[in-house]
C-alpha positions as CSV (number, residue, x, y, z in Angstrom):
1,M,-106.5,-244.0,84.9
2,G,-106.0,-246.2,81.6
3,G,-108.5,-248.3,80.5
4,F,-109.8,-249.4,76.7
5,I,-113.0,-250.8,74.9
6,M,-112.6,-252.2,71.3
7,Q,-115.1,-253.8,69.2
8,N,-113.4,-256.6,66.4
9,S,-110.5,-254.5,65.1
10,R,-109.6,-255.1,61.3
11,R,-106.0,-254.1,62.1
12,R,-103.7,-256.8,63.7
13,F,-101.4,-254.1,64.8
14,L,-104.1,-252.2,66.9
15,K,-104.7,-255.6,68.5
16,K,-101.1,-256.2,69.3
17,F,-100.8,-252.6,70.4
18,I,-103.6,-253.0,72.8
19,A,-102.1,-256.2,74.2
20,S,-98.9,-254.6,75.0
21,T,-100.2,-251.4,76.3
22,A,-103.1,-252.9,78.5
23,G,-103.2,-251.2,81.9
24,L,-101.2,-248.4,80.8
25,S,-102.1,-244.7,79.8
26,L,-103.2,-244.3,76.4
27,F,-102.7,-240.7,75.9
28,H,-99.8,-241.4,73.5
29,I,-100.9,-243.8,70.6
30,P,-98.3,-243.6,68.4
31,E,-99.2,-241.4,65.4
32,E,-96.9,-243.3,62.9
33,L,-99.1,-246.3,63.4
34,L,-102.0,-244.4,62.7
35,A,-100.5,-243.3,59.4
36,V,-99.3,-246.0,58.1
37,E,-102.7,-247.6,58.1
38,D,-104.3,-244.7,57.0
39,L,-106.4,-244.6,60.2
40,V,-107.5,-241.0,61.7
41,R,-107.8,-240.4,65.5
42,I,-110.8,-238.4,67.1
43,S,-110.3,-237.4,70.3
44,V,-113.2,-236.4,72.4
45,L,-113.1,-234.6,75.8
46,H,-115.6,-233.5,78.0
47,T,-116.7,-232.4,81.2
48,N,-119.9,-231.6,83.4
49,D,-121.3,-230.0,86.3
50,I,-118.1,-227.6,86.4
51,H,-120.1,-225.2,88.8
52,C,-117.7,-222.3,88.3
53,H,-115.2,-224.2,89.8
54,I,-112.3,-221.9,88.3
55,E,-109.8,-222.7,91.0
56,P,-109.3,-226.0,92.6
57,F,-111.0,-226.9,95.9
58,P,-109.3,-225.6,99.0
59,R,-106.5,-227.6,100.6
60,E,-108.6,-227.9,103.8
61,H,-111.5,-229.3,101.9
62,K,-113.1,-232.3,103.6
63,Y,-113.6,-234.4,100.7
64,Y,-111.5,-232.8,97.6
65,K,-108.8,-231.3,99.1
66,G,-106.7,-229.4,96.3
67,R,-108.5,-231.2,93.5
68,G,-110.2,-230.2,90.5
69,G,-110.8,-226.6,88.9
70,M,-110.7,-225.3,85.4
71,A,-107.4,-223.5,85.6
72,R,-105.8,-227.0,86.5
73,L,-107.8,-228.6,83.8
74,S,-106.9,-226.3,81.0
75,G,-103.3,-227.6,80.9
76,L,-104.5,-231.1,80.6
77,V,-107.0,-229.9,77.9
78,K,-104.0,-227.9,75.9
79,R,-101.8,-231.0,76.0
80,I,-104.1,-233.4,74.5
81,K,-105.2,-230.7,71.7
82,D,-101.4,-230.4,71.0
83,E,-100.9,-233.9,70.7
84,N,-104.0,-234.7,68.3
85,P,-105.5,-231.5,66.2
86,N,-108.5,-233.8,65.6
87,T,-109.6,-233.3,69.3
88,L,-113.2,-231.8,70.4
89,L,-114.1,-230.5,73.8
90,F,-117.5,-230.7,74.9
91,D,-119.6,-229.9,78.2
92,A,-122.9,-231.9,79.7
93,G,-124.1,-228.6,81.3
94,D,-124.4,-226.8,85.0
95,M,-121.2,-224.9,84.6
96,F,-123.2,-222.0,86.4
97,Q,-123.7,-221.8,90.3
98,G,-121.5,-223.1,92.9
99,T,-118.8,-220.7,93.6
100,P,-118.6,-216.9,94.6
101,Y,-117.3,-216.5,91.1
102,F,-121.0,-217.2,90.1
103,N,-122.6,-214.8,93.0
104,Y,-120.4,-212.1,91.9
105,Y,-119.8,-212.4,87.9
106,K,-123.1,-214.3,87.3
107,G,-122.3,-216.7,84.0
108,E,-119.8,-214.3,82.4
109,L,-116.5,-215.4,83.8
110,I,-117.1,-219.1,83.7
111,L,-118.2,-218.7,80.0
112,K,-115.0,-216.5,79.3
113,V,-112.7,-219.1,81.0
114,M,-114.6,-222.3,78.9
115,S,-113.8,-220.0,75.6
116,A,-110.1,-219.5,76.7
117,I,-109.6,-223.3,77.4
118,G,-111.6,-223.9,73.9
119,Y,-114.6,-225.5,74.2
120,D,-116.3,-226.6,71.2
121,A,-120.0,-227.1,72.4
122,S,-122.0,-227.4,75.8
123,T,-125.7,-228.2,76.5
124,I,-127.8,-226.7,79.0
125,G,-128.1,-227.5,82.8
126,N,-130.7,-226.7,85.1
127,H,-128.5,-224.5,86.9
128,E,-128.1,-222.2,84.0
129,F,-131.9,-221.0,84.9
130,D,-130.8,-220.2,88.5
131,N,-131.1,-216.4,87.3
132,G,-134.1,-216.8,85.0
133,I,-134.2,-216.5,81.5
134,K,-132.5,-213.2,81.2
135,G,-129.8,-214.3,83.7
136,L,-128.9,-217.1,80.8
137,L,-129.4,-214.8,77.8
138,D,-127.0,-212.2,79.1
139,P,-123.9,-214.2,79.9
140,I,-124.0,-216.2,76.7
141,Y,-122.6,-213.6,74.4
142,H,-119.4,-214.4,76.2
143,A,-119.1,-217.8,74.9
144,N,-117.5,-218.4,71.8
145,F,-118.8,-221.9,71.6
146,P,-122.4,-222.7,71.0
147,F,-125.2,-224.2,73.3
148,V,-126.7,-227.1,71.7
149,C,-130.3,-228.0,73.0
150,S,-132.7,-230.0,71.1
151,N,-135.4,-230.5,73.2
152,Y,-136.1,-227.2,75.1
153,D,-138.4,-225.1,73.0
154,F,-137.7,-221.6,73.6
155,S,-140.2,-220.2,71.2
156,Q,-142.1,-218.2,73.7
157,T,-139.0,-216.7,75.5
158,L,-136.2,-214.2,75.0
159,L,-133.9,-217.3,74.0
160,Y,-135.7,-218.0,71.0
161,S,-133.3,-218.8,68.3
162,K,-130.1,-218.5,70.6
163,F,-129.2,-222.4,70.5
164,P,-128.9,-224.5,67.9
165,D,-130.8,-228.2,68.0
166,H,-127.9,-229.9,66.4
167,I,-124.2,-229.1,65.1
168,I,-121.7,-230.7,63.0
169,F,-118.1,-230.8,63.1
170,R,-115.6,-232.1,60.4
171,K,-112.3,-233.2,61.9
172,G,-109.7,-235.3,59.7
173,G,-112.4,-236.4,57.3
174,V,-114.6,-237.6,59.7
175,K,-118.3,-236.0,60.3
176,I,-119.6,-235.5,63.6
177,G,-123.1,-234.7,64.8
178,V,-123.9,-233.4,68.3
179,Y,-127.4,-232.8,69.7
180,G,-128.0,-231.9,73.2
181,L,-130.9,-232.9,75.8
182,G,-132.0,-231.2,78.8
183,I,-133.6,-232.3,82.0
184,E,-137.3,-231.8,83.1
185,L,-137.0,-228.4,84.8
186,E,-140.3,-228.7,86.8
187,G,-139.5,-229.6,90.5
188,L,-135.8,-228.4,89.9
189,V,-136.0,-224.8,89.0
190,N,-138.4,-222.1,90.0
191,P,-141.3,-222.1,87.3
192,K,-140.8,-218.2,87.0
193,N,-137.2,-218.9,86.0
194,Y,-137.9,-220.8,82.9
195,E,-141.4,-219.1,82.3
196,G,-142.6,-219.8,78.6
197,T,-140.0,-222.7,78.0
198,I,-141.4,-225.8,76.8
199,Y,-140.0,-229.2,77.5
200,N,-140.4,-231.9,74.8
201,D,-139.9,-235.7,75.4
202,P,-136.0,-236.2,75.3
203,V,-136.4,-239.8,74.1
204,K,-138.5,-238.8,71.4
205,T,-136.3,-235.9,70.5
206,A,-133.0,-238.2,70.7
207,L,-134.4,-240.4,67.9
208,E,-135.5,-237.9,65.5
209,K,-132.2,-235.8,65.9
210,E,-130.1,-239.0,65.8
211,S,-131.9,-240.4,62.3
212,F,-131.6,-236.7,61.1
213,L,-127.7,-236.5,61.6
214,K,-127.6,-240.2,60.4
215,N,-129.6,-240.5,57.5
216,E,-129.7,-237.0,56.1
217,K,-126.5,-235.3,57.3
218,K,-124.5,-238.6,56.9
219,C,-122.5,-238.0,60.1
220,D,-120.0,-240.8,60.8
221,L,-120.0,-240.3,64.3
222,I,-123.0,-238.9,66.6
223,I,-122.9,-237.7,70.1
224,C,-125.6,-236.5,72.8
225,L,-124.5,-233.9,75.1
226,S,-127.2,-234.7,78.1
227,H,-128.0,-233.3,81.4
228,L,-130.5,-236.1,82.0
229,G,-128.6,-237.8,84.6
230,F,-126.7,-241.2,84.8
231,S,-129.2,-243.4,86.0
232,Y,-132.1,-243.8,88.6
233,K,-134.0,-246.2,90.5
234,G,-137.3,-244.8,89.4
235,N,-138.9,-244.1,85.9
236,Q,-137.1,-241.0,85.3
237,I,-135.3,-240.9,81.9
238,S,-131.8,-241.3,82.3
239,D,-128.6,-241.7,80.1
240,K,-128.7,-245.6,80.4
241,A,-132.0,-245.7,79.8
242,L,-132.0,-243.5,76.8
243,A,-129.0,-245.4,75.4
244,S,-131.2,-248.6,75.1
245,K,-133.7,-246.8,72.9
246,T,-131.1,-245.1,70.4
247,H,-130.1,-246.5,67.0
248,F,-127.6,-244.3,65.9
249,T,-126.0,-242.3,68.6
250,N,-122.6,-243.6,69.4
251,L,-121.9,-241.8,72.5
252,I,-124.0,-240.0,75.3
253,I,-121.9,-237.7,77.2
254,G,-123.9,-237.0,80.5
255,G,-124.0,-234.6,83.6
256,H,-126.3,-233.7,86.6
257,T,-125.7,-236.8,89.0
258,H,-121.8,-235.8,89.4
259,T,-121.0,-239.6,88.6
260,F,-117.4,-240.3,88.6
261,L,-116.8,-243.2,86.3
262,D,-113.3,-244.6,85.6
263,K,-114.4,-245.3,82.0
264,P,-117.4,-245.2,79.9
265,V,-119.9,-247.7,80.2
266,E,-120.9,-249.7,77.3
267,L,-124.2,-250.9,76.6
268,K,-126.5,-252.1,73.7
269,N,-128.7,-249.9,71.9
270,A,-132.2,-250.8,70.5
271,D,-130.5,-252.8,67.6
272,G,-128.1,-254.6,69.9
273,K,-125.2,-252.7,69.0
274,R,-122.6,-250.9,71.1
275,I,-123.3,-247.5,72.7
276,L,-121.1,-245.7,75.2
277,V,-122.2,-243.5,78.1
278,N,-120.1,-241.5,80.3
279,Q,-119.6,-238.9,82.7
280,A,-116.8,-237.1,84.5
281,G,-117.6,-236.6,88.1
282,W,-118.0,-232.5,88.7
283,G,-115.9,-229.4,89.5
284,G,-113.1,-230.1,86.9
285,M,-111.9,-233.1,88.9
286,M,-111.9,-235.4,86.0
287,L,-111.6,-235.2,82.1
288,G,-113.4,-237.4,80.0
289,K,-111.4,-238.7,76.9
290,I,-112.2,-241.0,74.3
291,D,-110.3,-241.8,71.2
292,F,-112.4,-243.0,68.0
293,I,-109.9,-244.5,65.6
294,F,-111.6,-244.3,62.1
295,D,-110.5,-246.1,59.1
296,R,-110.2,-242.9,56.4
297,N,-112.3,-244.8,54.0
298,K,-114.8,-245.5,56.6
299,K,-115.7,-248.9,55.8
300,E,-115.6,-250.6,59.3
301,E,-116.8,-249.3,62.8
302,P,-114.0,-247.3,64.5
303,V,-111.7,-249.0,67.5
304,I,-112.1,-247.1,70.6
305,F,-109.8,-246.2,73.6
306,A,-111.6,-244.8,76.4
307,Q,-110.1,-243.3,79.8
308,N,-111.5,-240.9,82.1
309,V,-108.3,-238.7,83.6
310,T,-108.1,-236.8,87.0
311,S,-106.7,-233.3,86.6
312,D,-104.5,-233.6,89.4
């Protein structure tokens, strides 16, 4: 359950603290330590591929007995947000489809549930197109959070201007830029269900958006919400492949492949610098949690504590 990733810390107390807590849950980093050293903690929480699992899996389920569900996950999110107001909650797509709740309520109910839990942003997965363009347009009004999508061009559809291609948050004096990448819909979705949608190259889009967020908007932390998939054996672009081509993205939050990770994978970007790639299973069975601890003067790279937590 616990784990951490750390890059050369400039704070001795953090080194000592990590050494003393290795292997333990890192939910409760003492706030007095952060205050003394004039640091700010940004907590990034995330889910993916919820697939309308509002309730836990049935107790008689073959693989996931009583696990998951947004009802259970909501308590975990509230607990973390109560502890740290500088918390953001994201989703990497495919909240639609999967249970009778979607069959009956379409996307309305899950978006109301996610809004009540307090999501800050999501991106779009392939299953969001299962009921067509209109089937995505109608329920999005029930979401009080934005869908960030950078590489789908909806200018020839009813979805034109409905989704921002980036969004910027400010938490504790830290500027956080977010962009979103969707997967190629051809071969996954009935062409009639996304008619008029233009798919733009995700790598080119990522390089453009991260440069814009870093160099023009001066973001301190850049996050990609991706529904590309964690990794593939072939040439299909994945989160891991994308990570190696980026320059300014700090974290890729992924979906689509339902990948369970104990903690984020630490990779090198195109400049040999650290980038994290994470995914949190599916069905609300896991919550990704990454703490970025910044010097308020922003003179050095943040220290990172990372762990994926089950919702059991």
